[in-house]
N, C-alpha and C positions, 0 to 999 in steps of 0.2 A: 790259658789254654787254647791252643788252634787246632785242636783236631780230637778224632773221638776213636781211640784203641780197641776200645772193646765194651760192655755191656755196663761195665761197671763205670765209666769215663760217661758213658751216656746219660746212665742215672742219675749221675752226677751233676750234669751241664743240667738234663731238663731241670733240677731239685735247684739249680740256682737261676736257671730261667724263672720260674716261679715264685724265687725268690726277691727278683725284679730287674734281676742280669739279663735281662732282654736281647743285648745287642749278639749273645750268645745262641740266639737262635740259629744265625746262618751258620756258627761250626756243627749244630749237631745236624743238620738238613746238609749240607755241605755234600759227605757219601752218598745220599740217597736221591739225587738230584739230577743225573744221567738215569737213572733206573725208573724213575717216576716219567718225566720226560717220556723216553722209550716205550715204555708202556702204553701211555695216554698217546704215541703216535702210533702204535700198532695198534690199538683201539679207533680211532676215531682217521685215520692215513689225511691230519692236514697237518703240517707243521703252523699253522694259526692258531687251532684249535687247541691242539697239544700244547702250545707253549700258556695256553688261559688254560687250560686245567691245569698243568704242573701249579702254573701261581693260585690260581681257586684253590690246589689241595693243600701247599703251603699253608696258606694264610686261615683255611680251616684246621690248619692243625694246631697253628699258632693259636688262633682264639679257642679252639678246643683240649687244649697239651693239659691242662688240670683236671682233666675226663678221662687219663691217658694213664691206668693203672700198672702198666707193665708186666700184665699178664700175657699177653706177646710180644714178641719181641718191637721194637719200635718203628721199623721196616716197615715190618707189615703190617702196624697202625695205618701208617702213611701210605702204603701200597693199596687200603681196602678203602683210603681217603682218596684214593687218585683213580683207582674204580669206579666209586658211586659217583665222583663227577664227571668221570667219560661216558657214563650209562645215562647220564642227566641233560649232556650235552647232545649224545645220541637221538635220544628219547624229542626234545627240542630243535633235530633235523627233520628227522621222521619216526612215523610211531613204529617203532620198531616192536614186534609182539617177543618178550623172552620167555620160550617156552622152558617150561621143567622137564626133562628127559633124562630122567637121573634110574630108570630101571634098564638093566641088563634087556637085549631086544633077545625075545624067544629066540631059542636054537641056534643062541650066541656065546654060550656062557662059557664054555669052553675053547674056543679060538681067540687065539694066541699069536700075536705075526708076529714075525721077526720087527723091535719097533724101532722109529724112529728117537733115540732118546735123545741126543745131541746132534750136535753139526760132525762129530767126530767117528762119524757113521758113514760121512759122506768123506771122499780122500780131497785130502787138502788142493791137489791137482785141478779137481773140477770145480769146486770152491773159488776158483781162482777166475774162472768161467764168467765173466760178468750175467751167459744170460743160465746160468747154473742158480746163482745167488738172486736171480728176480722171479726165477721159477721157485724157487723154497716158499720167498716174503709172500710172492702171489698167491700160494697157495697153503698160507697159513691167514691170509687177509683174507682165501674165500671163507675160512672153517665160520660157523654158525655165530655165533658171540659169544654162547655162554660155555661153548669149547673152545674157542679163540682166549679167551679168557684163562682156561688153568693151563691149556697149553703154554700160552706167556708164562704164566709165575711158574710152572713147575719145572719146563723145558730150554725156557729163555733166562729168565732170572735165578734158576735155579732154587729155588723155595719147598720148600719139605713140602709132604704132605697133609701135615699138619699145619705147619705157616699158612698152604695153601686155602685151605679148607680156615681157617681164621680171616684170611683176607677177605674171602667170597661170602662168609657167611652158611656156607652149607659145612653136611658132615662130612668126614672123612672116607666114606663110603659114595658118596656123591665126585669129590674128585678125583677118584682111583676110578669112576665109571664113564666120567664124562675127556679124563686123558685118555682113557683106554678106547674111546670112541674116536676122541682127536687124532689118534697117532693112528688108527686105521681110517682112518676120512684122507688123512695126509697123503700115507701110503699109496692107497687108491689111485690118489689123483697122481705121487709124482712116479709112481713107478715107470707107469707107460711111458712117463713126458725123462725120464733119465735113461729109461732106456731108448728112445731116438738119441739123445744126444752122446749116448756112451754104450752099442749094442753089446759089448762086448765084455761088458761085467755083469755080475750080476749084481742090484743093487738091494733086494728082499725076495724073503722068501717066507710063505707063511709055513707052521711048524701046528 
């Protein structure tokens, strides 16, 4: 077997690996290698660190594969390991205060902006401009870690709310609140910059 076509094949490969066919582990992780590295790089902003974290995440997944119960998708479990490894790497570099700010801010419960849900909301011709891409990447990078994590999982990796909650080890409600805040932060930062880049286009509006 050289690939994974679905969760059934994935489960069969895991069973086979646990039975001793450890050479199949690369078949198991191959579809997720890019996502794991991209997630690590988005959090650490350093290619060498991202490679180290990705490798360590795969090693931990291999060593702990027997503990995977299939209650979530394998990809979600793997991303969760990657997040933990990246957090550990961040803590080892600097003392990052992981604040839990999951209650909606007072007076903002009903504020819903025209959200930046994915890159399709930005015109393709604008994305072709290097400065716009860099602007977006920098805005995501500048998000506080707890908001950057959930934004990357939901709006970049396209995980569901439930999958994101499982990967982060938080409640579905917390995912929704953090994602809402992340999108608002991005909108507030990006709108003035995008308007300067293309003043004739109406990028976002509050509703």
